[in-house]
BALOBA-1460 file (C-alpha; in Angstrom, 3 decimals):
// residues 311
<rec num="1" residu="m" x="-28.062" y="0.706" z="-11.257"/>
<rec num="2" residu="g" x="-27.698" y="-2.226" z="-8.881"/>
<rec num="3" residu="q" x="-27.194" y="-2.366" z="-5.143"/>
<rec num="4" residu="i" x="-24.022" y="-3.346" z="-3.316"/>
<rec num="5" residu="d" x="-24.141" y="-6.611" z="-1.405"/>
<rec num="6" residu="v" x="-22.027" y="-5.300" z="1.486"/>
<rec num="7" residu="g" x="-21.201" y="-8.645" z="3.084"/>
<rec num="8" residu="r" x="-20.334" y="-10.369" z="-0.177"/>
<rec num="9" residu="a" x="-18.257" y="-7.443" z="-1.395"/>
<rec num="10" residu="a" x="-16.305" y="-7.010" z="1.857"/>
<rec num="11" residu="t" x="-15.363" y="-10.704" z="1.916"/>
<rec num="12" residu="a" x="-14.767" y="-11.095" z="-1.830"/>
<rec num="13" residu="g" x="-11.043" y="-11.516" z="-1.237"/>
<rec num="14" residu="f" x="-11.603" y="-14.820" z="0.564"/>
<rec num="15" residu="g" x="-13.387" y="-16.157" z="-2.509"/>
<rec num="16" residu="v" x="-10.507" y="-15.125" z="-4.760"/>
<rec num="17" residu="i" x="-8.000" y="-16.831" z="-2.450"/>
<rec num="18" residu="a" x="-10.091" y="-20.009" z="-2.209"/>
<rec num="19" residu="r" x="-10.516" y="-20.259" z="-5.986"/>
<rec num="20" residu="n" x="-6.964" y="-19.260" z="-6.916"/>
<rec num="21" residu="p" x="-4.510" y="-20.153" z="-4.137"/>
<rec num="22" residu="l" x="-1.627" y="-20.679" z="-6.572"/>
<rec num="23" residu="a" x="-2.272" y="-17.302" z="-8.212"/>
<rec num="24" residu="v" x="-2.183" y="-15.588" z="-4.805"/>
<rec num="25" residu="l" x="1.149" y="-17.318" z="-4.125"/>
<rec num="26" residu="v" x="2.521" y="-16.032" z="-7.439"/>
<rec num="27" residu="w" x="1.282" y="-12.515" z="-6.639"/>
<rec num="28" residu="g" x="3.288" y="-12.664" z="-3.428"/>
<rec num="29" residu="l" x="6.381" y="-13.699" z="-5.390"/>
<rec num="30" residu="v" x="5.839" y="-10.821" z="-7.819"/>
<rec num="31" residu="f" x="5.580" y="-8.448" z="-4.875"/>
<rec num="32" residu="f" x="8.858" y="-9.855" z="-3.534"/>
<rec num="33" residu="a" x="10.619" y="-9.513" z="-6.885"/>
<rec num="34" residu="l" x="9.485" y="-5.938" z="-7.525"/>
<rec num="35" residu="t" x="9.477" y="-4.522" z="-4.000"/>
<rec num="36" residu="i" x="11.395" y="-6.422" z="-1.324"/>
<rec num="37" residu="l" x="14.304" y="-7.727" z="-3.405"/>
<rec num="38" residu="p" x="15.191" y="-4.338" z="-4.957"/>
<rec num="39" residu="l" x="14.915" y="-2.781" z="-1.497"/>
<rec num="40" residu="i" x="17.382" y="-5.288" z="-0.035"/>
<rec num="41" residu="l" x="19.784" y="-5.033" z="-2.968"/>
<rec num="42" residu="t" x="19.840" y="-1.238" z="-3.216"/>
<rec num="43" residu="y" x="20.201" y="-0.577" z="0.491"/>
<rec num="44" residu="g" x="22.637" y="-3.469" z="0.759"/>
<rec num="45" residu="a" x="24.786" y="-1.717" z="-1.814"/>
<rec num="46" residu="i" x="24.595" y="1.564" z="0.117"/>
<rec num="47" residu="g" x="25.299" y="-0.104" z="3.463"/>
<rec num="48" residu="p" x="29.129" y="-0.126" z="3.241"/>
<rec num="49" residu="a" x="29.184" y="3.539" z="2.208"/>
<rec num="50" residu="f" x="26.903" y="4.427" z="5.106"/>
<rec num="51" residu="a" x="29.073" y="2.471" z="7.563"/>
<rec num="52" residu="e" x="32.182" y="4.199" z="6.232"/>
<rec num="53" residu="f" x="30.475" y="7.577" z="6.641"/>
<rec num="54" residu="i" x="29.616" y="6.776" z="10.278"/>
<rec num="55" residu="q" x="33.176" y="5.665" z="10.965"/>
<rec num="56" residu="n" x="34.642" y="8.809" z="9.426"/>
<rec num="57" residu="t" x="32.284" y="11.182" z="11.229"/>
<rec num="58" residu="p" x="34.201" y="13.094" z="13.906"/>
<rec num="59" residu="s" x="33.366" y="11.775" z="17.383"/>
<rec num="60" residu="d" x="34.146" y="15.115" z="19.028"/>
<rec num="61" residu="g" x="31.101" y="16.822" z="17.540"/>
<rec num="62" residu="g" x="32.937" y="18.276" z="14.565"/>
<rec num="63" residu="e" x="31.311" y="18.855" z="11.191"/>
<rec num="64" residu="p" x="31.232" y="15.816" z="8.870"/>
<rec num="65" residu="d" x="32.634" y="15.934" z="5.366"/>
<rec num="66" residu="l" x="30.043" y="17.861" z="3.322"/>
<rec num="67" residu="s" x="30.932" y="16.092" z="0.077"/>
<rec num="68" residu="a" x="30.442" y="12.697" z="1.773"/>
<rec num="69" residu="v" x="27.058" y="13.817" z="3.107"/>
<rec num="70" residu="m" x="25.917" y="14.973" z="-0.341"/>
<rec num="71" residu="r" x="27.167" y="11.779" z="-1.968"/>
<rec num="72" residu="l" x="25.366" y="9.584" z="0.552"/>
<rec num="73" residu="q" x="22.156" y="11.608" z="0.218"/>
<rec num="74" residu="g" x="22.300" y="11.255" z="-3.552"/>
<rec num="75" residu="q" x="22.711" y="7.496" z="-3.284"/>
<rec num="76" residu="m" x="19.791" y="7.227" z="-0.863"/>
<rec num="77" residu="m" x="17.554" y="9.383" z="-3.061"/>
<rec num="78" residu="a" x="18.338" y="7.185" z="-6.067"/>
<rec num="79" residu="a" x="17.645" y="4.061" z="-4.009"/>
<rec num="80" residu="n" x="14.326" y="5.503" z="-2.795"/>
<rec num="81" residu="a" x="13.293" y="6.367" z="-6.350"/>
<rec num="82" residu="l" x="14.063" y="2.853" z="-7.602"/>
<rec num="83" residu="t" x="12.278" y="1.109" z="-4.751"/>
<rec num="84" residu="q" x="9.222" y="3.378" z="-5.021"/>
<rec num="85" residu="l" x="9.023" y="2.659" z="-8.749"/>
<rec num="86" residu="g" x="9.043" y="-1.053" z="-7.999"/>
<rec num="87" residu="q" x="6.386" y="-0.616" z="-5.321"/>
<rec num="88" residu="m" x="4.119" y="1.276" z="-7.722"/>
<rec num="89" residu="a" x="4.560" y="-1.366" z="-10.425"/>
<rec num="90" residu="a" x="3.820" y="-4.182" z="-7.970"/>
<rec num="91" residu="q" x="0.768" y="-2.374" z="-6.610"/>
<rec num="92" residu="v" x="-0.743" y="-1.834" z="-10.054"/>
<rec num="93" residu="l" x="0.044" y="-5.335" z="-11.351"/>
<rec num="94" residu="l" x="-1.350" y="-7.098" z="-8.293"/>
<rec num="95" residu="m" x="-4.365" y="-4.825" z="-7.970"/>
<rec num="96" residu="c" x="-5.354" y="-5.340" z="-11.614"/>
<rec num="97" residu="a" x="-4.765" y="-9.098" z="-11.373"/>
<rec num="98" residu="i" x="-7.172" y="-9.174" z="-8.423"/>
<rec num="99" residu="f" x="-9.689" y="-7.025" z="-10.330"/>
<rec num="100" residu="r" x="-9.439" y="-9.453" z="-13.245"/>
<rec num="101" residu="a" x="-9.945" y="-12.457" z="-10.967"/>
<rec num="102" residu="v" x="-13.165" y="-10.896" z="-9.636"/>
<rec num="103" residu="l" x="-14.580" y="-9.437" z="-12.854"/>
<rec num="104" residu="r" x="-13.330" y="-11.986" z="-15.386"/>
<rec num="105" residu="p" x="-12.557" y="-15.182" z="-13.457"/>
<rec num="106" residu="q" x="-12.395" y="-17.191" z="-16.670"/>
<rec num="107" residu="d" x="-9.428" y="-15.109" z="-17.882"/>
<rec num="108" residu="s" x="-7.014" y="-16.953" z="-15.588"/>
<rec num="109" residu="s" x="-3.989" y="-17.448" z="-17.830"/>
<rec num="110" residu="l" x="-0.649" y="-16.226" z="-16.434"/>
<rec num="111" residu="f" x="-2.271" y="-16.136" z="-12.982"/>
<rec num="112" residu="y" x="-4.377" y="-13.141" z="-14.078"/>
<rec num="113" residu="l" x="-1.223" y="-11.037" z="-14.483"/>
<rec num="114" residu="r" x="-0.997" y="-8.751" z="-17.502"/>
<rec num="115" residu="l" x="0.733" y="-5.591" z="-18.565"/>
<rec num="116" residu="g" x="-1.691" y="-3.818" z="-20.878"/>
<rec num="117" residu="k" x="-3.897" y="-0.804" z="-21.324"/>
<rec num="118" residu="g" x="-6.087" y="-1.702" z="-18.357"/>
<rec num="119" residu="e" x="-3.081" y="-1.702" z="-16.042"/>
<rec num="120" residu="l" x="-1.795" y="1.548" z="-17.542"/>
<rec num="121" residu="m" x="-5.087" y="3.389" z="-17.091"/>
<rec num="122" residu="a" x="-5.628" y="2.039" z="-13.578"/>
<rec num="123" residu="g" x="-2.117" y="3.164" z="-12.635"/>
<rec num="124" residu="l" x="-2.700" y="6.621" z="-14.062"/>
<rec num="125" residu="m" x="-5.991" y="6.868" z="-12.188"/>
<rec num="126" residu="l" x="-4.314" y="5.900" z="-8.915"/>
<rec num="127" residu="l" x="-1.621" y="8.510" z="-9.497"/>
<rec num="128" residu="f" x="-4.194" y="11.181" z="-10.342"/>
<rec num="129" residu="i" x="-6.296" y="10.398" z="-7.267"/>
<rec num="130" residu="g" x="-3.188" y="10.504" z="-5.078"/>
<rec num="131" residu="v" x="-2.235" y="13.943" z="-6.392"/>
<rec num="132" residu="l" x="-5.839" y="15.167" z="-6.103"/>
<rec num="133" residu="v" x="-6.173" y="13.993" z="-2.499"/>
<rec num="134" residu="f" x="-2.798" y="15.493" z="-1.574"/>
<rec num="135" residu="m" x="-3.732" y="18.852" z="-3.055"/>
<rec num="136" residu="g" x="-7.135" y="18.777" z="-1.368"/>
<rec num="137" residu="v" x="-5.695" y="17.929" z="2.034"/>
<rec num="138" residu="f" x="-2.919" y="20.506" z="1.671"/>
<rec num="139" residu="g" x="-5.396" y="23.220" z="0.707"/>
<rec num="140" residu="a" x="-7.789" y="22.328" z="3.532"/>
<rec num="141" residu="v" x="-4.986" y="22.293" z="6.102"/>
<rec num="142" residu="l" x="-3.668" y="25.637" z="4.862"/>
<rec num="143" residu="i" x="-7.085" y="27.282" z="5.023"/>
<rec num="144" residu="g" x="-7.767" y="25.743" z="8.429"/>
<rec num="145" residu="a" x="-4.426" y="26.964" z="9.781"/>
<rec num="146" residu="i" x="-5.192" y="30.502" z="8.638"/>
<rec num="147" residu="v" x="-8.652" y="30.428" z="10.214"/>
<rec num="148" residu="v" x="-7.376" y="28.968" z="13.501"/>
<rec num="149" residu="a" x="-4.505" y="31.449" z="13.635"/>
<rec num="150" residu="g" x="-6.954" y="34.314" z="13.157"/>
<rec num="151" residu="a" x="-9.262" y="32.952" z="15.843"/>
<rec num="152" residu="a" x="-6.352" y="32.466" z="18.241"/>
<rec num="153" residu="a" x="-5.669" y="36.178" z="18.153"/>
<rec num="154" residu="a" x="-9.117" y="36.768" z="19.654"/>
<rec num="155" residu="s" x="-9.620" y="33.709" z="21.857"/>
<rec num="156" residu="t" x="-7.534" y="30.639" z="22.567"/>
<rec num="157" residu="e" x="-10.618" y="28.605" z="23.471"/>
<rec num="158" residu="t" x="-12.276" y="29.466" z="20.161"/>
<rec num="159" residu="a" x="-9.134" y="28.498" z="18.270"/>
<rec num="160" residu="v" x="-9.026" y="25.106" z="20.010"/>
<rec num="161" residu="v" x="-12.684" y="24.428" z="19.215"/>
<rec num="162" residu="l" x="-12.210" y="25.480" z="15.600"/>
<rec num="163" residu="g" x="-9.110" y="23.301" z="15.362"/>
<rec num="164" residu="i" x="-10.948" y="20.225" z="16.634"/>
<rec num="165" residu="v" x="-13.935" y="20.876" z="14.359"/>
<rec num="166" residu="g" x="-11.586" y="21.458" z="11.435"/>
<rec num="167" residu="v" x="-9.734" y="18.175" z="11.991"/>
<rec num="168" residu="l" x="-12.999" y="16.246" z="12.239"/>
<rec num="169" residu="a" x="-14.321" y="17.949" z="9.100"/>
<rec num="170" residu="l" x="-11.092" y="17.133" z="7.271"/>
<rec num="171" residu="i" x="-11.335" y="13.464" z="8.245"/>
<rec num="172" residu="v" x="-15.005" y="13.195" z="7.264"/>
<rec num="173" residu="g" x="-14.445" y="15.078" z="4.018"/>
<rec num="174" residu="g" x="-11.398" y="12.997" z="3.168"/>
<rec num="175" residu="v" x="-13.240" y="9.727" z="3.759"/>
<rec num="176" residu="w" x="-16.220" y="10.931" z="1.731"/>
<rec num="177" residu="l" x="-13.991" y="11.970" z="-1.173"/>
<rec num="178" residu="a" x="-12.074" y="8.687" z="-1.046"/>
<rec num="179" residu="l" x="-15.320" y="6.703" z="-1.160"/>
<rec num="180" residu="r" x="-16.695" y="8.732" z="-4.074"/>
<rec num="181" residu="l" x="-13.498" y="7.934" z="-5.994"/>
<rec num="182" residu="s" x="-13.016" y="4.410" z="-4.639"/>
<rec num="183" residu="l" x="-14.311" y="2.678" z="-7.765"/>
<rec num="184" residu="a" x="-12.377" y="4.840" z="-10.233"/>
<rec num="185" residu="p" x="-9.297" y="2.533" z="-10.414"/>
<rec num="186" residu="v" x="-11.312" y="-0.632" z="-11.017"/>
<rec num="187" residu="m" x="-13.491" y="1.247" z="-13.517"/>
<rec num="188" residu="s" x="-10.367" y="2.445" z="-15.349"/>
<rec num="189" residu="f" x="-9.153" y="-1.136" z="-15.498"/>
<rec num="190" residu="a" x="-12.475" y="-2.555" z="-16.671"/>
<rec num="191" residu="q" x="-13.145" y="0.123" z="-19.309"/>
<rec num="192" residu="q" x="-9.486" y="0.730" z="-20.214"/>
<rec num="193" residu="g" x="-10.066" y="4.463" z="-19.997"/>
<rec num="194" residu="f" x="-10.102" y="7.388" z="-17.594"/>
<rec num="195" residu="p" x="-13.755" y="7.406" z="-16.444"/>
<rec num="196" residu="l" x="-13.377" y="9.809" z="-13.537"/>
<rec num="197" residu="v" x="-16.760" y="11.506" z="-14.070"/>
<rec num="198" residu="e" x="-18.481" y="8.163" z="-14.636"/>
<rec num="199" residu="a" x="-16.987" y="6.772" z="-11.434"/>
<rec num="200" residu="w" x="-18.181" y="9.832" z="-9.530"/>
<rec num="201" residu="k" x="-21.709" y="9.328" z="-10.866"/>
<rec num="202" residu="l" x="-21.622" y="5.586" z="-10.182"/>
<rec num="203" residu="t" x="-20.971" y="6.122" z="-6.469"/>
<rec num="204" residu="q" x="-23.639" y="8.806" z="-6.065"/>
<rec num="205" residu="g" x="-25.944" y="7.746" z="-3.252"/>
<rec num="206" residu="k" x="-23.759" y="4.711" z="-2.475"/>
<rec num="207" residu="v" x="-21.334" y="6.271" z="0.004"/>
<rec num="208" residu="g" x="-22.998" y="4.568" z="2.977"/>
<rec num="209" residu="s" x="-22.736" y="1.103" z="1.414"/>
<rec num="210" residu="l" x="-19.167" y="1.723" z="0.276"/>
<rec num="211" residu="f" x="-18.259" y="2.921" z="3.767"/>
<rec num="212" residu="l" x="-19.597" y="-0.316" z="5.265"/>
<rec num="213" residu="v" x="-17.658" y="-2.346" z="2.682"/>
<rec num="214" residu="g" x="-14.465" y="-0.456" z="3.505"/>
<rec num="215" residu="l" x="-15.045" y="-0.650" z="7.262"/>
<rec num="216" residu="l" x="-15.628" y="-4.411" z="7.220"/>
<rec num="217" residu="m" x="-12.640" y="-4.921" z="4.938"/>
<rec num="218" residu="v" x="-10.365" y="-2.894" z="7.233"/>
<rec num="219" residu="l" x="-11.574" y="-4.765" z="10.311"/>
<rec num="220" residu="i" x="-10.937" y="-8.104" z="8.619"/>
<rec num="221" residu="v" x="-7.478" y="-7.164" z="7.336"/>
<rec num="222" residu="v" x="-6.319" y="-5.467" z="10.545"/>
<rec num="223" residu="t" x="-7.527" y="-8.369" z="12.703"/>
<rec num="224" residu="l" x="-5.778" y="-10.951" z="10.545"/>
<rec num="225" residu="e" x="-2.607" y="-8.858" z="10.399"/>
<rec num="226" residu="m" x="-2.539" y="-8.541" z="14.184"/>
<rec num="227" residu="v" x="-2.960" y="-12.292" z="14.588"/>
<rec num="228" residu="v" x="-0.461" y="-13.332" z="11.897"/>
<rec num="229" residu="f" x="2.252" y="-10.763" z="12.530"/>
<rec num="230" residu="g" x="1.776" y="-11.078" z="16.285"/>
<rec num="231" residu="a" x="2.474" y="-14.803" z="15.987"/>
<rec num="232" residu="l" x="5.505" y="-14.176" z="13.755"/>
<rec num="233" residu="i" x="6.953" y="-11.534" z="16.062"/>
<rec num="234" residu="g" x="6.333" y="-13.722" z="19.094"/>
<rec num="235" residu="g" x="8.067" y="-16.639" z="17.410"/>
<rec num="236" residu="a" x="11.024" y="-14.463" z="16.437"/>
<rec num="237" residu="i" x="11.391" y="-13.143" z="19.992"/>
<rec num="238" residu="a" x="11.247" y="-16.677" z="21.375"/>
<rec num="239" residu="a" x="13.877" y="-17.840" z="18.870"/>
<rec num="240" residu="i" x="16.193" y="-14.951" z="19.750"/>
<rec num="241" residu="a" x="15.741" y="-15.575" z="23.450"/>
<rec num="242" residu="g" x="16.483" y="-19.248" z="22.966"/>
<rec num="243" residu="a" x="19.656" y="-18.478" z="21.069"/>
<rec num="244" residu="s" x="21.260" y="-17.213" z="24.307"/>
<rec num="245" residu="l" x="22.787" y="-14.171" z="22.643"/>
<rec num="246" residu="n" x="24.799" y="-11.915" z="24.913"/>
<rec num="247" residu="e" x="26.120" y="-8.420" z="24.558"/>
<rec num="248" residu="a" x="29.688" y="-9.581" z="24.007"/>
<rec num="249" residu="a" x="28.640" y="-11.884" z="21.165"/>
<rec num="250" residu="l" x="26.663" y="-9.111" z="19.505"/>
<rec num="251" residu="q" x="29.550" y="-6.676" z="19.792"/>
<rec num="252" residu="a" x="31.921" y="-9.233" z="18.311"/>
<rec num="253" residu="f" x="29.477" y="-9.931" z="15.481"/>
<rec num="254" residu="f" x="29.056" y="-6.289" z="14.482"/>
<rec num="255" residu="a" x="32.767" y="-5.587" z="15.004"/>
<rec num="256" residu="q" x="33.360" y="-7.508" z="11.766"/>
<rec num="257" residu="p" x="33.500" y="-5.586" z="8.491"/>
<rec num="258" residu="v" x="30.066" y="-4.628" z="7.194"/>
<rec num="259" residu="s" x="30.506" y="-6.873" z="4.153"/>
<rec num="260" residu="a" x="31.133" y="-9.860" z="6.446"/>
<rec num="261" residu="w" x="28.219" y="-9.599" z="8.885"/>
<rec num="262" residu="s" x="25.803" y="-8.344" z="6.219"/>
<rec num="263" residu="m" x="26.371" y="-11.489" z="4.154"/>
<rec num="264" residu="q" x="25.703" y="-13.622" z="7.235"/>
<rec num="265" residu="i" x="22.326" y="-12.020" z="7.900"/>
<rec num="266" residu="l" x="21.366" y="-11.787" z="4.196"/>
<rec num="267" residu="p" x="19.635" y="-15.220" z="4.079"/>
<rec num="268" residu="w" x="17.531" y="-14.264" z="7.094"/>
<rec num="269" residu="v" x="16.629" y="-10.919" z="5.553"/>
<rec num="270" residu="l" x="15.674" y="-12.585" z="2.269"/>
<rec num="271" residu="g" x="13.658" y="-15.254" z="4.070"/>
<rec num="272" residu="g" x="11.832" y="-12.682" z="6.168"/>
<rec num="273" residu="g" x="11.156" y="-10.567" z="3.101"/>
<rec num="274" residu="l" x="9.762" y="-13.581" z="1.253"/>
<rec num="275" residu="v" x="7.404" y="-14.436" z="4.110"/>
<rec num="276" residu="i" x="6.201" y="-10.819" z="4.298"/>
<rec num="277" residu="s" x="5.693" y="-10.765" z="0.515"/>
<rec num="278" residu="l" x="3.618" y="-13.945" z="0.486"/>
<rec num="279" residu="l" x="1.470" y="-12.550" z="3.286"/>
<rec num="280" residu="g" x="1.338" y="-9.264" z="1.374"/>
<rec num="281" residu="g" x="-0.203" y="-11.103" z="-1.577"/>
<rec num="282" residu="v" x="-2.940" y="-12.415" z="0.695"/>
<rec num="283" residu="f" x="-3.652" y="-9.097" z="2.392"/>
<rec num="284" residu="t" x="-3.572" y="-7.201" z="-0.921"/>
<rec num="285" residu="t" x="-6.188" y="-9.612" z="-2.242"/>
<rec num="286" residu="l" x="-8.388" y="-9.089" z="0.803"/>
<rec num="287" residu="a" x="-8.051" y="-5.285" z="0.463"/>
<rec num="288" residu="s" x="-8.507" y="-4.967" z="-3.328"/>
<rec num="289" residu="a" x="-11.169" y="-7.536" z="-4.200"/>
<rec num="290" residu="p" x="-14.014" y="-5.770" z="-2.308"/>
<rec num="291" residu="w" x="-13.863" y="-2.736" z="-4.614"/>
<rec num="292" residu="a" x="-14.018" y="-4.907" z="-7.729"/>
<rec num="293" residu="a" x="-16.998" y="-6.756" z="-6.242"/>
<rec num="294" residu="a" x="-18.724" y="-3.453" z="-5.409"/>
<rec num="295" residu="y" x="-18.136" y="-2.226" z="-8.964"/>
<rec num="296" residu="r" x="-19.530" y="-5.491" z="-10.326"/>
<rec num="297" residu="d" x="-22.686" y="-4.966" z="-8.266"/>
<rec num="298" residu="l" x="-23.149" y="-1.359" z="-9.415"/>
<rec num="299" residu="a" x="-21.953" y="-1.412" z="-13.012"/>
<rec num="300" residu="p" x="-24.584" y="-1.714" z="-15.734"/>
<rec num="301" residu="p" x="-24.458" y="-5.070" z="-17.547"/>
<rec num="302" residu="t" x="-22.415" y="-5.292" z="-20.725"/>
<rec num="303" residu="d" x="-23.932" y="-6.287" z="-24.052"/>
<rec num="304" residu="d" x="-22.598" y="-9.825" z="-23.624"/>
<rec num="305" residu="e" x="-24.127" y="-10.119" z="-20.148"/>
<rec num="306" residu="t" x="-27.475" y="-8.790" z="-21.403"/>
<rec num="307" residu="a" x="-27.489" y="-11.255" z="-24.265"/>
<rec num="308" residu="a" x="-26.703" y="-14.126" z="-21.872"/>
<rec num="309" residu="t" x="-29.547" y="-13.064" z="-19.587"/>
<rec num="310" residu="f" x="-32.166" y="-13.161" z="-22.341"/>
<rec num="311" residu="a" x="-30.734" y="-16.164" z="-24.182"/>
């Protein structure tokens, strides 16, 4: 088993972006098409119904129409389900495209985007890990609450100490578990299977290196996000301030029917969503490529790689 080159793995996303800038742009467009656009369309369709519900709600504190509440809740639940499905599809497609760009850079057709068995198994692995982590956290919190409640009956100070220790233990245990399973999605993609046990064995003794990879990656992504989004937000605030908007103008604008003012702001919403999506493609690359690079460092060579080495 190899060793992880922490610095190279943590910055692998920059290499992917430098080698495939057009692919990263396309990934951002895919993210927009599967995530942002459905979100705008579905909630745009619900908007008039929500505005009508607000208008028809009694202003004297009376009970709203129960049937209208249920109908609006049903529409919002359906919208949430559709948008979450699109988000999951975009996450898996982009993640696997990035894995492919790191592990098989020569397989660059269609901007590394595919919809095959590798994507299916990686998606299933992500879903399984999500459920596993949720169950583990829920169980740990439940047990901790019982222990703290029992201790509180005897001593408040003891309960506080146990609570703090329990939270710290939960954080450490959660991070450790996440790192032990961190290579399972990329392994599922590469092997087109469900190698949960193999992924667990592959990360044995490598938690420290994987933690450093993750820590450096997070620092890089968070720093860049603060700089980029800080500049965007600052520019937007400056533009709004320069527009000399006043309260009367805003009231007049929103006094129009919802269909009227929503269509006026739609181009700005779409433009903002597109910018966020393109940046999302970049940040997703920076966050996903390190795990593929770490897997590449640790995974045993394939038969083709062995043959090339001794050729």
